C-alpha positions as a Python dict, from the first residue, in 0.01 Angstrom:
ca = {
    (1, 'M'): (0, 0, 0),
    (2, 'V'): (-320, -180, -89),
    (3, 'E'): (-319, -371, -366),
    (4, 'V'): (-604, -338, -605),
    (5, 'K'): (-828, -665, -846),
    (6, 'F'): (-1054, -606, -1040),
    (7, 'C'): (-1276, -912, -1124),
    (8, 'G'): (-1505, -1007, -1369),
    (9, 'L'): (-1354, -880, -1625),
    (10, 'T'): (-1507, -997, -2025),
    (11, 'L'): (-1346, -763, -2280),
    (12, 'P'): (-930, -753, -2351),
    (13, 'G'): (-944, -375, -2352),
    (14, 'D'): (-1102, -366, -2001),
    (15, 'A'): (-756, -605, -1870),
    (16, 'A'): (-529, -404, -2030),
    (17, 'F'): (-630, -115, -1871),
    (18, 'A'): (-672, -241, -1579),
    (19, 'G'): (-269, -261, -1556),
    (20, 'E'): (-234, 76, -1677),
    (21, 'A'): (-498, 235, -1348),
    (22, 'G'): (-267, 16, -1127),
    (23, 'A'): (-416, -310, -1031),
    (24, 'S'): (-224, -559, -939),
    (25, 'Y'): (-463, -816, -1009),
    (26, 'V'): (-731, -905, -1302),
    (27, 'G'): (-999, -1191, -1281),
    (28, 'A'): (-1197, -1331, -1464),
    (29, 'V'): (-1508, -1597, -1353),
    (30, 'L'): (-1528, -1909, -1487),
    (31, 'A'): (-1852, -2015, -1282),
    (32, 'G'): (-2168, -1909, -1413),
    (33, 'G'): (-2314, -1585, -1395),
    (34, 'P'): (-2401, -1260, -1600),
    (35, 'R'): (-1953, -1241, -1631),
    (36, 'S'): (-1882, -1585, -1673),
    (37, 'V'): (-1620, -1641, -1983),
    (38, 'T'): (-1497, -1938, -2130),
    (39, 'A'): (-1149, -2051, -2123),
    (40, 'G'): (-1029, -1909, -2444),
    (41, 'S'): (-1212, -1541, -2354),
    (42, 'A'): (-1066, -1589, -2008),
    (43, 'A'): (-708, -1637, -2198),
    (44, 'E'): (-761, -1336, -2439),
    (45, 'V'): (-887, -1156, -2133),
    (46, 'F'): (-523, -1192, -1963),
    (47, 'A'): (-299, -1161, -2269),
    (48, 'A'): (-451, -850, -2264),
    (49, 'A'): (-310, -742, -1903),
    (50, 'P'): (28, -596, -1878),
    (51, 'A'): (381, -787, -1732),
    (52, 'G'): (399, -811, -1412),
    (53, 'V'): (-60, -802, -1351),
    (54, 'T'): (-168, -1133, -1135),
    (55, 'R'): (-396, -1348, -1372),
    (56, 'V'): (-701, -1461, -1101),
    (57, 'A'): (-917, -1767, -1292),
    (58, 'V'): (-1230, -1761, -1068),
    (59, 'L'): (-1396, -2119, -1043),
    (60, 'G'): (-1682, -2251, -861),
    (61, 'A'): (-1855, -2567, -718),
    (62, 'G'): (-1742, -2785, -991),
    (63, 'F'): (-1370, -2670, -1045),
    (64, 'R'): (-1273, -3064, -1071),
    (65, 'E'): (-1427, -3092, -1415),
    (66, 'I'): (-1284, -2746, -1594),
    (67, 'L'): (-1035, -2698, -1398),
    (68, 'D'): (-773, -2856, -1634),
    (69, 'E'): (-868, -2704, -1896),
    (70, 'V'): (-886, -2338, -1750),
    (71, 'L'): (-511, -2443, -1710),
    (72, 'D'): (-400, -2547, -2054),
    (73, 'V'): (-589, -2274, -2192),
    (74, 'A'): (-650, -1952, -1964),
    (75, 'R'): (-284, -2046, -1773),
    (76, 'P'): (-334, -1795, -1451),
    (77, 'D'): (-157, -1696, -1189),
    (78, 'V'): (-380, -1804, -933),
    (79, 'V'): (-707, -1983, -913),
    (80, 'Q'): (-993, -1824, -692),
    (81, 'L'): (-1220, -2093, -549),
    (82, 'H'): (-1579, -1962, -477),
    (83, 'A'): (-1895, -2144, -399),
    (84, 'D'): (-1802, -2196, 6),
    (85, 'P'): (-1452, -2419, -51),
    (86, 'D'): (-1328, -2638, 226),
    (87, 'V'): (-956, -2710, 296),
    (88, 'N'): (-968, -3048, 112),
    (89, 'D'): (-1085, -2841, -179),
    (90, 'V'): (-776, -2616, -169),
    (91, 'I'): (-543, -2922, -128),
    (92, 'E'): (-707, -3071, -411),
    (93, 'A'): (-701, -2772, -644),
    (94, 'R'): (-342, -2731, -570),
    (95, 'R'): (-279, -3132, -660),
    (96, 'L'): (-423, -3071, -1010),
    (97, 'G'): (-212, -2821, -1061),
    (98, 'A'): (-347, -2466, -955),
    (99, 'P'): (-10, -2261, -908),
    (100, 'A'): (-170, -2059, -648),
    (101, 'V'): (-496, -2094, -474),
    (102, 'W'): (-729, -1852, -284),
    (103, 'A'): (-985, -1908, -103),
    (104, 'V'): (-1325, -1703, -99),
    (105, 'V'): (-1563, -1678, 254),
    (106, 'R'): (-1889, -1617, 165),
    (107, 'I'): (-2027, -1403, 492),
    (108, 'V'): (-2395, -1361, 641),
    (109, 'G'): (-2409, -1090, 888),
    (110, 'T'): (-2094, -1012, 1111),
    (111, 'E'): (-1988, -1353, 1167),
    (112, 'L'): (-1694, -1545, 1001),
    (113, 'P'): (-1788, -1914, 905),
    (114, 'G'): (-1645, -2186, 1119),
    (115, 'G'): (-1396, -2300, 867),
    (116, 'A'): (-1259, -1951, 821),
    (117, 'A'): (-954, -1983, 1024),
    (118, 'A'): (-853, -2277, 828),
    (119, 'L'): (-898, -2170, 502),
    (120, 'L'): (-618, -1875, 584),
    (121, 'A'): (-399, -2130, 723),
    (122, 'E'): (-453, -2369, 403),
    (123, 'A'): (-469, -2107, 151),
    (124, 'D'): (-262, -1821, -16),
    (125, 'A'): (-509, -1569, 41),
    (126, 'L'): (-887, -1561, 193),
    (127, 'L'): (-1101, -1352, 34),
    (128, 'L'): (-1415, -1186, 193),
    (129, 'D'): (-1729, -1201, 19),
    (130, 'A'): (-2105, -1091, 119),
    (131, 'K'): (-2320, -1398, 74),
    (132, 'V'): (-2611, -1309, -129),
    (133, 'D'): (-2883, -1607, -219),
    (134, 'G'): (-2895, -1679, -600),
    (135, 'S'): (-2542, -1505, -662),
    (136, 'L'): (-2217, -1642, -664),
    (137, 'G'): (-2017, -1329, -611),
    (138, 'G'): (-2068, -935, -800),
    (139, 'S'): (-2378, -894, -616),
    (140, 'G'): (-2325, -516, -500),
    (141, 'A'): (-2413, -612, -132),
    (142, 'A'): (-2112, -446, 116),
    (143, 'L'): (-2053, -573, 414),
    (144, 'G'): (-2014, -500, 787),
    (145, 'W'): (-1643, -412, 795),
    (146, 'A'): (-1633, -233, 1123),
    (147, 'A'): (-1789, -555, 1241),
    (148, 'L'): (-1593, -784, 1104),
    (149, 'A'): (-1238, -588, 1201),
    (150, 'G'): (-1269, -848, 1555),
    (151, 'P'): (-1319, -1157, 1407),
    (152, 'V'): (-1056, -1100, 1093),
    (153, 'E'): (-812, -994, 1342),
    (154, 'R'): (-855, -1317, 1552),
    (155, 'I'): (-761, -1512, 1270),
    (156, 'R'): (-546, -1341, 1063),
    (157, 'R'): (-195, -1440, 1180),
    (158, 'G'): (-11, -1283, 865),
    (159, 'G'): (-299, -1490, 589),
    (160, 'K'): (-315, -1261, 287),
    (161, 'L'): (-666, -1123, 330),
    (162, 'V'): (-854, -1019, -10),
    (163, 'L'): (-1245, -795, 69),
    (164, 'A'): (-1454, -794, -170),
    (165, 'G'): (-1821, -737, -110),
    (166, 'G'): (-2053, -401, -250),
    (167, 'L'): (-1705, -203, -269),
    (168, 'R'): (-1662, 77, -534),
    (169, 'P'): (-1460, 436, -534),
    (170, 'G'): (-1727, 596, -255),
    (171, 'N'): (-1663, 409, 2),
    (172, 'V'): (-1332, 153, -25),
    (173, 'R'): (-1122, 412, 137),
    (174, 'D'): (-1316, 337, 471),
    (175, 'A'): (-1297, -55, 398),
    (176, 'V'): (-907, 21, 392),
    (177, 'A'): (-961, 112, 728),
    (178, 'A'): (-1188, -93, 928),
    (179, 'L'): (-994, -431, 772),
    (180, 'Q'): (-672, -329, 642),
    (181, 'P'): (-673, -623, 367),
    (182, 'D'): (-421, -652, 149),
    (183, 'V'): (-619, -651, -160),
    (184, 'V'): (-962, -510, -272),
    (185, 'D'): (-1155, -712, -502),
    (186, 'V'): (-1407, -504, -723),
    (187, 'S'): (-1657, -646, -999),
    (188, 'S'): (-2007, -448, -986),
    (189, 'G'): (-1856, -119, -818),
    (190, 'V'): (-1692, -19, -1107),
    (191, 'E'): (-1887, -138, -1389),
    (192, 'R'): (-2141, 22, -1654),
    (193, 'S'): (-2325, -335, -1714),
    (194, 'P'): (-2222, -662, -1642),
    (195, 'G'): (-1858, -758, -1698),
    (196, 'I'): (-1798, -430, -1862),
    (197, 'K'): (-1610, -169, -1687),
    (198, 'D'): (-1615, 207, -1687),
    (199, 'H'): (-1258, 295, -1708),
    (200, 'D'): (-1335, 656, -1503),
    (201, 'L'): (-1438, 430, -1211),
    (202, 'M'): (-1173, 207, -1190),
    (203, 'L'): (-917, 525, -1222),
    (204, 'K'): (-1115, 694, -882),
    (205, 'F'): (-1140, 341, -731),
    (206, 'V'): (-768, 300, -752),
    (207, 'T'): (-705, 655, -575),
    (208, 'A'): (-982, 621, -328),
    (209, 'A'): (-828, 272, -238),
    (210, 'R'): (-458, 409, -193),
    (211, 'R'): (-572, 710, -41),
    (212, 'Q'): (-369, 791, 321),
    (213, 'V'): (-674, 697, 599),
    (214, 'R'): (-616, 981, 902),
}
């Protein structure tokens, strides 16, 4: 069964509800943008998530400068590297103490970047997101799931795949059917405003993601 990650959380209450709704992962962004929080605020968000829910800290290109603080204060289970990381970034994050590392590949059109296979082999998971100018993530732009199915299958080889990019209750079932990800990751698709989640949409998203596709 596909797992669910609610990302871009800014309120402890939303993290608590995410666990109640059935999410396996909660994410806090520490990389700028409208959903960005401090390490201290991320710690509060993560503390509110129920036991057993994996805490994911989303970091950008400057992760080296803040990783020590994030690990010490927020204590995430996973560090998610955005801003087009390469294999050396994944290795460096681990060397600096990250317990697990997800690498994000941002996609334009329907072609995977050349380094996607190497990242999938090195990182604990590869996350696919849409690349939108001026936005690190959470833009609401969707990927061409059907067209990406072949390229993704060719590099997958048992690696863990996380799918983001414009997911919402009304389309996540189609995305899961096309790419068969291990995890679906949603932010703007379940929000009332940036960083403020709509609990009804969160429940609908989990239900739709896990509905059997015939």
